[in-house]
C-alpha positions as MATLAB code, in Angstrom:
seq = 'MWRKMLKMRDLAKMFYRKEVGNGRHISFWYDKWSAKGVMIDYIGERGIIDMGISRDATVEDAVINIRRRRRHRITELNAVEEALLVLKDKLRTNVEDISLWKRDSGFKGRFSTYETWKLVREPTTRCEWAFGIWFSQATPKFAFIAWL';
ca = [
    -122.047   96.554   36.353;
    -123.766   95.871   39.578;
    -123.537   99.551   40.512;
    -125.239   99.973   36.978;
    -128.131   97.469   37.377;
    -128.783   99.147   41.146;
    -129.017  102.599   39.686;
    -131.672  101.241   37.434;
    -134.137   99.803   40.044;
    -136.551  102.437   39.760;
    -137.058  102.132   35.716;
    -137.285   98.218   36.354;
    -140.252   98.811   38.578;
    -142.246   99.953   36.147;
    -141.989   97.001   34.754;
    -143.244   94.135   36.904;
    -145.970   93.935   38.967;
    -147.623   91.191   40.710;
    -151.293   89.866   40.379;
    -153.238   88.724   43.611;
    -154.415   85.556   43.787;
    -154.007   83.964   47.157;
    -151.141   86.579   48.175;
    -149.062   84.319   50.003;
    -145.950   84.813   47.758;
    -145.848   88.744   47.459;
    -144.740   91.083   49.859;
    -146.636   94.033   51.201;
    -144.597   96.531   51.234;
    -142.038   95.796   48.965;
    -143.775   94.258   45.650;
    -146.508   96.151   43.306;
    -149.594   94.764   43.711;
    -151.751   97.361   43.921;
    -152.543  100.192   41.836;
    -151.116  102.849   43.998;
    -147.807  101.251   43.369;
    -145.232   99.857   45.714;
    -146.544  100.069   49.287;
    -143.393  101.227   50.743;
    -142.943  103.963   48.418;
    -146.525  105.418   48.834;
    -146.912  105.411   52.486;
    -143.430  105.903   53.410;
    -141.248  103.871   56.203;
    -143.261  105.444   59.200;
    -146.695  103.711   57.357;
    -145.202  100.585   58.939;
    -145.597  101.712   62.267;
    -148.823  103.328   61.415;
    -150.327  100.621   59.924;
    -149.143   97.657   61.994;
    -148.134   95.523   59.648;
    -144.952   93.868   60.012;
    -141.671   94.808   57.236;
    -142.171   91.005   56.091;
    -145.546   90.704   55.819;
    -147.158   89.420   52.732;
    -150.247   90.635   51.502;
    -152.146   87.696   52.796;
    -150.725   88.320   56.323;
    -151.837   91.785   55.668;
    -155.391   91.132   54.549;
    -156.202   88.153   57.295;
    -154.040   89.740   60.377;
    -156.477   89.555   63.075;
    -155.628   93.408   63.744;
    -158.504   95.979   63.948;
    -158.712   98.379   61.411;
    -158.080  101.894   62.109;
    -158.787  105.204   60.868;
    -156.141  107.270   60.115;
    -155.398  110.900   60.227;
    -153.105  110.825   56.601;
    -155.596  109.891   53.842;
    -153.013  107.865   52.025;
    -153.627  105.215   55.300;
    -157.251  105.328   54.932;
    -156.672  104.661   51.244;
    -154.854  101.562   51.705;
    -157.310  100.328   54.850;
    -160.117  100.245   51.568;
    -157.972   98.374   49.355;
    -157.365   95.752   52.347;
    -161.075   95.357   52.509;
    -161.803   95.212   48.702;
    -159.071   92.910   48.456;
    -160.474   90.790   51.228;
    -163.255   89.926   49.542;
    -161.411   89.286   46.334;
    -158.745   86.982   47.692;
    -158.793   83.150   46.524;
    -157.656   80.804   48.508;
    -156.742   78.186   45.642;
    -155.364   80.531   43.100;
    -151.684   81.495   43.182;
    -149.930   84.430   42.575;
    -149.266   85.642   38.932;
    -145.865   87.841   38.036;
    -146.297   90.118   35.142;
    -144.114   92.067   32.979;
    -144.895   95.037   31.158;
    -145.311   95.026   27.045;
    -146.831   97.274   24.683;
    -150.240   95.413   24.832;
    -149.763   95.765   28.905;
    -148.791   93.363   31.252;
    -148.455   89.756   30.293;
    -147.359   86.382   32.043;
    -144.077   86.015   30.120;
    -141.150   88.292   29.868;
    -139.747   89.280   26.712;
    -136.410   90.999   26.167;
    -136.797   92.290   23.007;
    -140.241   94.170   23.908;
    -138.558   95.258   27.429;
    -135.907   97.180   25.216;
    -138.183   98.576   22.527;
    -139.959   99.910   25.471;
    -136.746  101.578   27.102;
    -134.720  103.023   24.611;
    -135.373  105.767   22.799;
    -136.223  105.540   19.083;
    -133.759  107.938   16.788;
    -133.890  108.258   13.133;
    -131.538  105.690   11.092;
    -127.908  106.860   10.667;
    -127.489  106.942    6.425;
    -124.251  107.576    6.098;
    -123.111  104.780    8.825;
    -123.490  102.367    5.924;
    -120.473  103.983    4.140;
    -117.859  103.330    7.028;
    -118.872   99.865    8.710;
    -119.283   96.662    6.084;
    -121.354   93.648    7.325;
    -118.403   91.134    6.366;
    -115.368   93.115    7.117;
    -113.763   95.229    9.956;
    -112.188   98.162    8.798;
    -108.240   98.707    8.815;
    -108.217  102.192    9.562;
    -109.118  104.666   12.095;
    -110.614  107.979   11.696;
    -112.557  110.947   12.696;
    -116.103  111.759   10.684;
    -117.848  114.959   11.587;
    -120.502  116.210   10.958;
];
């Protein structure tokens, strides 16, 4: 079961993100807090060294960090530096970070198993002949093969 769950990580990443309040409980590298996505996926492992932001840094650490802003040769790194400058103005010390879950109507603060199931599954046409085989009040006492 755990292996199957681990295989679904990339799919699960699409359904969860964080909204930055004070940035204290959001991992800079591993949480999806930016429109660019998860930073470790966007920049790569090398970005940890190039940006000068530690692997276990929070968003608050990255924004308030006393490091000097750098100009990089890679455009993605410069885009992240710009995003940090914009985020520095928007960071609110008295507001907690919010976890958001994907729904039909966008990201919301509450998780819904039903809505997640609707978004994950592939809708198919209803099988009309199944009612002739499976009964709601009884379990069939025989085995058979149905050919279409």
